[in-house]
Chimera marker file (.cmm) of the C-alpha trace (Angstrom):
<marker_set name="trace">
<marker id="1" x="11.161" y="19.954" z="19.970" r="1" g="1" b="0" radius="0.5"/>
<marker id="2" x="12.633" y="22.772" z="17.896" r="1" g="1" b="0" radius="0.5"/>
<marker id="3" x="12.054" y="20.592" z="14.716" r="1" g="1" b="0" radius="0.5"/>
<marker id="4" x="8.339" y="20.715" z="15.240" r="1" g="1" b="0" radius="0.5"/>
<marker id="5" x="8.087" y="24.392" z="13.916" r="1" g="1" b="0" radius="0.5"/>
<marker id="6" x="10.790" y="24.000" z="11.311" r="1" g="1" b="0" radius="0.5"/>
<marker id="7" x="8.324" y="20.919" z="10.233" r="1" g="1" b="0" radius="0.5"/>
<marker id="8" x="5.433" y="22.467" z="10.033" r="1" g="1" b="0" radius="0.5"/>
<marker id="9" x="6.819" y="25.849" z="8.085" r="1" g="1" b="0" radius="0.5"/>
<marker id="10" x="8.046" y="23.616" z="5.252" r="1" g="1" b="0" radius="0.5"/>
<marker id="11" x="4.784" y="21.394" z="4.829" r="1" g="1" b="0" radius="0.5"/>
<marker id="12" x="6.731" y="18.193" z="6.039" r="1" g="1" b="0" radius="0.5"/>
<marker id="13" x="5.047" y="16.563" z="8.839" r="1" g="1" b="0" radius="0.5"/>
<marker id="14" x="4.735" y="12.909" z="9.878" r="1" g="1" b="0" radius="0.5"/>
<marker id="15" x="1.491" y="11.876" z="8.469" r="1" g="1" b="0" radius="0.5"/>
<marker id="16" x="2.276" y="13.608" z="5.415" r="1" g="1" b="0" radius="0.5"/>
<marker id="17" x="5.732" y="11.676" z="4.983" r="1" g="1" b="0" radius="0.5"/>
<marker id="18" x="4.127" y="8.320" z="5.808" r="1" g="1" b="0" radius="0.5"/>
<marker id="19" x="1.023" y="8.901" z="3.469" r="1" g="1" b="0" radius="0.5"/>
<marker id="20" x="3.290" y="9.911" z="0.843" r="1" g="1" b="0" radius="0.5"/>
<marker id="21" x="5.120" y="6.539" z="1.450" r="1" g="1" b="0" radius="0.5"/>
<marker id="22" x="2.094" y="4.490" z="1.531" r="1" g="1" b="0" radius="0.5"/>
<marker id="23" x="0.962" y="6.036" z="-1.293" r="1" g="1" b="0" radius="0.5"/>
<marker id="24" x="4.043" y="4.849" z="-3.074" r="1" g="1" b="0" radius="0.5"/>
<marker id="25" x="4.588" y="2.076" z="-1.686" r="1" g="1" b="0" radius="0.5"/>
<marker id="26" x="1.049" y="0.859" z="-3.313" r="1" g="1" b="0" radius="0.5"/>
<marker id="27" x="2.195" y="2.200" z="-6.646" r="1" g="1" b="0" radius="0.5"/>
<marker id="28" x="5.315" y="0.128" z="-7.010" r="1" g="1" b="0" radius="0.5"/>
<marker id="29" x="3.054" y="-2.680" z="-6.246" r="1" g="1" b="0" radius="0.5"/>
<marker id="30" x="0.699" y="-1.903" z="-8.670" r="1" g="1" b="0" radius="0.5"/>
<marker id="31" x="3.482" y="-1.284" z="-11.042" r="1" g="1" b="0" radius="0.5"/>
<marker id="32" x="5.067" y="-4.840" z="-10.388" r="1" g="1" b="0" radius="0.5"/>
<marker id="33" x="1.630" y="-6.321" z="-10.337" r="1" g="1" b="0" radius="0.5"/>
<marker id="34" x="0.995" y="-5.123" z="-14.193" r="1" g="1" b="0" radius="0.5"/>
<marker id="35" x="4.479" y="-6.063" z="-15.404" r="1" g="1" b="0" radius="0.5"/>
<marker id="36" x="4.009" y="-9.926" z="-13.955" r="1" g="1" b="0" radius="0.5"/>
<marker id="37" x="0.754" y="-10.289" z="-15.513" r="1" g="1" b="0" radius="0.5"/>
<marker id="38" x="1.894" y="-8.495" z="-18.769" r="1" g="1" b="0" radius="0.5"/>
<marker id="39" x="4.891" y="-11.165" z="-18.468" r="1" g="1" b="0" radius="0.5"/>
<marker id="40" x="2.174" y="-13.771" z="-19.511" r="1" g="1" b="0" radius="0.5"/>
<marker id="41" x="3.470" y="-16.686" z="-17.458" r="1" g="1" b="0" radius="0.5"/>
<marker id="42" x="1.512" y="-19.759" z="-18.574" r="1" g="1" b="0" radius="0.5"/>
<marker id="43" x="1.064" y="-21.202" z="-15.525" r="1" g="1" b="0" radius="0.5"/>
<marker id="44" x="-0.690" y="-18.315" z="-13.453" r="1" g="1" b="0" radius="0.5"/>
<marker id="45" x="-3.836" y="-19.576" z="-11.994" r="1" g="1" b="0" radius="0.5"/>
<marker id="46" x="-6.600" y="-16.917" z="-10.494" r="1" g="1" b="0" radius="0.5"/>
<marker id="47" x="-5.716" y="-15.759" z="-7.315" r="1" g="1" b="0" radius="0.5"/>
<marker id="48" x="-8.191" y="-14.732" z="-4.285" r="1" g="1" b="0" radius="0.5"/>
<marker id="49" x="-8.017" y="-11.996" z="-1.776" r="1" g="1" b="0" radius="0.5"/>
<marker id="50" x="-9.200" y="-13.341" z="1.957" r="1" g="1" b="0" radius="0.5"/>
<marker id="51" x="-11.652" y="-15.445" z="-0.293" r="1" g="1" b="0" radius="0.5"/>
<marker id="52" x="-13.919" y="-13.036" z="-1.435" r="1" g="1" b="0" radius="0.5"/>
<marker id="53" x="-12.579" y="-11.608" z="-4.500" r="1" g="1" b="0" radius="0.5"/>
<marker id="54" x="-10.807" y="-13.734" z="-7.370" r="1" g="1" b="0" radius="0.5"/>
<marker id="55" x="-8.180" y="-11.849" z="-9.635" r="1" g="1" b="0" radius="0.5"/>
<marker id="56" x="-7.157" y="-13.382" z="-13.029" r="1" g="1" b="0" radius="0.5"/>
<marker id="57" x="-3.866" y="-13.285" z="-13.773" r="1" g="1" b="0" radius="0.5"/>
<marker id="58" x="-3.966" y="-10.406" z="-16.206" r="1" g="1" b="0" radius="0.5"/>
<marker id="59" x="-1.863" y="-6.909" z="-15.888" r="1" g="1" b="0" radius="0.5"/>
<marker id="60" x="-5.012" y="-5.490" z="-14.347" r="1" g="1" b="0" radius="0.5"/>
<marker id="61" x="-5.946" y="-8.244" z="-12.030" r="1" g="1" b="0" radius="0.5"/>
<marker id="62" x="-2.541" y="-8.787" z="-10.374" r="1" g="1" b="0" radius="0.5"/>
<marker id="63" x="-2.084" y="-5.333" z="-10.230" r="1" g="1" b="0" radius="0.5"/>
<marker id="64" x="-5.359" y="-4.662" z="-8.738" r="1" g="1" b="0" radius="0.5"/>
<marker id="65" x="-4.608" y="-7.793" z="-6.426" r="1" g="1" b="0" radius="0.5"/>
<marker id="66" x="-1.507" y="-6.502" z="-5.127" r="1" g="1" b="0" radius="0.5"/>
<marker id="67" x="-2.668" y="-2.750" z="-4.585" r="1" g="1" b="0" radius="0.5"/>
<marker id="68" x="-5.663" y="-4.777" z="-2.633" r="1" g="1" b="0" radius="0.5"/>
<marker id="69" x="-3.228" y="-6.779" z="-0.611" r="1" g="1" b="0" radius="0.5"/>
<marker id="70" x="-0.693" y="-4.397" z="0.129" r="1" g="1" b="0" radius="0.5"/>
<marker id="71" x="-3.344" y="-1.676" z="0.935" r="1" g="1" b="0" radius="0.5"/>
<marker id="72" x="-5.293" y="-4.037" z="3.153" r="1" g="1" b="0" radius="0.5"/>
<marker id="73" x="-2.618" y="-5.161" z="5.254" r="1" g="1" b="0" radius="0.5"/>
<marker id="74" x="-0.445" y="-2.006" z="5.371" r="1" g="1" b="0" radius="0.5"/>
<marker id="75" x="-3.203" y="0.472" z="5.974" r="1" g="1" b="0" radius="0.5"/>
<marker id="76" x="-4.306" y="-1.649" z="8.604" r="1" g="1" b="0" radius="0.5"/>
<marker id="77" x="-0.899" y="-1.727" z="10.571" r="1" g="1" b="0" radius="0.5"/>
<marker id="78" x="-0.565" y="2.015" z="9.809" r="1" g="1" b="0" radius="0.5"/>
<marker id="79" x="-4.010" y="2.384" z="11.542" r="1" g="1" b="0" radius="0.5"/>
<marker id="80" x="-3.240" y="0.173" z="14.530" r="1" g="1" b="0" radius="0.5"/>
<marker id="81" x="-0.003" y="2.545" z="14.558" r="1" g="1" b="0" radius="0.5"/>
<marker id="82" x="-1.811" y="5.551" z="15.128" r="1" g="1" b="0" radius="0.5"/>
<marker id="83" x="-4.388" y="3.795" z="17.397" r="1" g="1" b="0" radius="0.5"/>
<marker id="84" x="-1.376" y="3.100" z="19.307" r="1" g="1" b="0" radius="0.5"/>
<marker id="85" x="0.557" y="6.265" z="19.272" r="1" g="1" b="0" radius="0.5"/>
<marker id="86" x="-2.764" y="8.291" z="20.142" r="1" g="1" b="0" radius="0.5"/>
<marker id="87" x="-3.418" y="6.286" z="23.177" r="1" g="1" b="0" radius="0.5"/>
<marker id="88" x="-0.377" y="5.809" z="24.940" r="1" g="1" b="0" radius="0.5"/>
<marker id="89" x="1.588" y="9.078" z="23.671" r="1" g="1" b="0" radius="0.5"/>
<link id1="1" id2="2" r="1" g="1" b="0" radius="0.2"/>
<link id1="2" id2="3" r="1" g="1" b="0" radius="0.2"/>
<link id1="3" id2="4" r="1" g="1" b="0" radius="0.2"/>
<link id1="4" id2="5" r="1" g="1" b="0" radius="0.2"/>
<link id1="5" id2="6" r="1" g="1" b="0" radius="0.2"/>
<link id1="6" id2="7" r="1" g="1" b="0" radius="0.2"/>
<link id1="7" id2="8" r="1" g="1" b="0" radius="0.2"/>
<link id1="8" id2="9" r="1" g="1" b="0" radius="0.2"/>
<link id1="9" id2="10" r="1" g="1" b="0" radius="0.2"/>
<link id1="10" id2="11" r="1" g="1" b="0" radius="0.2"/>
<link id1="11" id2="12" r="1" g="1" b="0" radius="0.2"/>
<link id1="12" id2="13" r="1" g="1" b="0" radius="0.2"/>
<link id1="13" id2="14" r="1" g="1" b="0" radius="0.2"/>
<link id1="14" id2="15" r="1" g="1" b="0" radius="0.2"/>
<link id1="15" id2="16" r="1" g="1" b="0" radius="0.2"/>
<link id1="16" id2="17" r="1" g="1" b="0" radius="0.2"/>
<link id1="17" id2="18" r="1" g="1" b="0" radius="0.2"/>
<link id1="18" id2="19" r="1" g="1" b="0" radius="0.2"/>
<link id1="19" id2="20" r="1" g="1" b="0" radius="0.2"/>
<link id1="20" id2="21" r="1" g="1" b="0" radius="0.2"/>
<link id1="21" id2="22" r="1" g="1" b="0" radius="0.2"/>
<link id1="22" id2="23" r="1" g="1" b="0" radius="0.2"/>
<link id1="23" id2="24" r="1" g="1" b="0" radius="0.2"/>
<link id1="24" id2="25" r="1" g="1" b="0" radius="0.2"/>
<link id1="25" id2="26" r="1" g="1" b="0" radius="0.2"/>
<link id1="26" id2="27" r="1" g="1" b="0" radius="0.2"/>
<link id1="27" id2="28" r="1" g="1" b="0" radius="0.2"/>
<link id1="28" id2="29" r="1" g="1" b="0" radius="0.2"/>
<link id1="29" id2="30" r="1" g="1" b="0" radius="0.2"/>
<link id1="30" id2="31" r="1" g="1" b="0" radius="0.2"/>
<link id1="31" id2="32" r="1" g="1" b="0" radius="0.2"/>
<link id1="32" id2="33" r="1" g="1" b="0" radius="0.2"/>
<link id1="33" id2="34" r="1" g="1" b="0" radius="0.2"/>
<link id1="34" id2="35" r="1" g="1" b="0" radius="0.2"/>
<link id1="35" id2="36" r="1" g="1" b="0" radius="0.2"/>
<link id1="36" id2="37" r="1" g="1" b="0" radius="0.2"/>
<link id1="37" id2="38" r="1" g="1" b="0" radius="0.2"/>
<link id1="38" id2="39" r="1" g="1" b="0" radius="0.2"/>
<link id1="39" id2="40" r="1" g="1" b="0" radius="0.2"/>
<link id1="40" id2="41" r="1" g="1" b="0" radius="0.2"/>
<link id1="41" id2="42" r="1" g="1" b="0" radius="0.2"/>
<link id1="42" id2="43" r="1" g="1" b="0" radius="0.2"/>
<link id1="43" id2="44" r="1" g="1" b="0" radius="0.2"/>
<link id1="44" id2="45" r="1" g="1" b="0" radius="0.2"/>
<link id1="45" id2="46" r="1" g="1" b="0" radius="0.2"/>
<link id1="46" id2="47" r="1" g="1" b="0" radius="0.2"/>
<link id1="47" id2="48" r="1" g="1" b="0" radius="0.2"/>
<link id1="48" id2="49" r="1" g="1" b="0" radius="0.2"/>
<link id1="49" id2="50" r="1" g="1" b="0" radius="0.2"/>
<link id1="50" id2="51" r="1" g="1" b="0" radius="0.2"/>
<link id1="51" id2="52" r="1" g="1" b="0" radius="0.2"/>
<link id1="52" id2="53" r="1" g="1" b="0" radius="0.2"/>
<link id1="53" id2="54" r="1" g="1" b="0" radius="0.2"/>
<link id1="54" id2="55" r="1" g="1" b="0" radius="0.2"/>
<link id1="55" id2="56" r="1" g="1" b="0" radius="0.2"/>
<link id1="56" id2="57" r="1" g="1" b="0" radius="0.2"/>
<link id1="57" id2="58" r="1" g="1" b="0" radius="0.2"/>
<link id1="58" id2="59" r="1" g="1" b="0" radius="0.2"/>
<link id1="59" id2="60" r="1" g="1" b="0" radius="0.2"/>
<link id1="60" id2="61" r="1" g="1" b="0" radius="0.2"/>
<link id1="61" id2="62" r="1" g="1" b="0" radius="0.2"/>
<link id1="62" id2="63" r="1" g="1" b="0" radius="0.2"/>
<link id1="63" id2="64" r="1" g="1" b="0" radius="0.2"/>
<link id1="64" id2="65" r="1" g="1" b="0" radius="0.2"/>
<link id1="65" id2="66" r="1" g="1" b="0" radius="0.2"/>
<link id1="66" id2="67" r="1" g="1" b="0" radius="0.2"/>
<link id1="67" id2="68" r="1" g="1" b="0" radius="0.2"/>
<link id1="68" id2="69" r="1" g="1" b="0" radius="0.2"/>
<link id1="69" id2="70" r="1" g="1" b="0" radius="0.2"/>
<link id1="70" id2="71" r="1" g="1" b="0" radius="0.2"/>
<link id1="71" id2="72" r="1" g="1" b="0" radius="0.2"/>
<link id1="72" id2="73" r="1" g="1" b="0" radius="0.2"/>
<link id1="73" id2="74" r="1" g="1" b="0" radius="0.2"/>
<link id1="74" id2="75" r="1" g="1" b="0" radius="0.2"/>
<link id1="75" id2="76" r="1" g="1" b="0" radius="0.2"/>
<link id1="76" id2="77" r="1" g="1" b="0" radius="0.2"/>
<link id1="77" id2="78" r="1" g="1" b="0" radius="0.2"/>
<link id1="78" id2="79" r="1" g="1" b="0" radius="0.2"/>
<link id1="79" id2="80" r="1" g="1" b="0" radius="0.2"/>
<link id1="80" id2="81" r="1" g="1" b="0" radius="0.2"/>
<link id1="81" id2="82" r="1" g="1" b="0" radius="0.2"/>
<link id1="82" id2="83" r="1" g="1" b="0" radius="0.2"/>
<link id1="83" id2="84" r="1" g="1" b="0" radius="0.2"/>
<link id1="84" id2="85" r="1" g="1" b="0" radius="0.2"/>
<link id1="85" id2="86" r="1" g="1" b="0" radius="0.2"/>
<link id1="86" id2="87" r="1" g="1" b="0" radius="0.2"/>
<link id1="87" id2="88" r="1" g="1" b="0" radius="0.2"/>
<link id1="88" id2="89" r="1" g="1" b="0" radius="0.2"/>
</marker_set>
């Protein structure tokens, strides 16, 4: 309990840290997708996200695919954690 006022005084609440980590993971994902796309491997094929959107194997396409995929699934898991923690804690 004594940590809560100190965390609020410094501006580092749990929600802000989680959102910051989420954004860092998305940025790293975009960077890695762009690097893989810029290498220009010959055998890369277009990838599809949930059968809805097709991304071409370009730096922008693979970066967008990575951000969309990781963002959706990690965001869904984080949302479930928030819902469960508010309901049961």
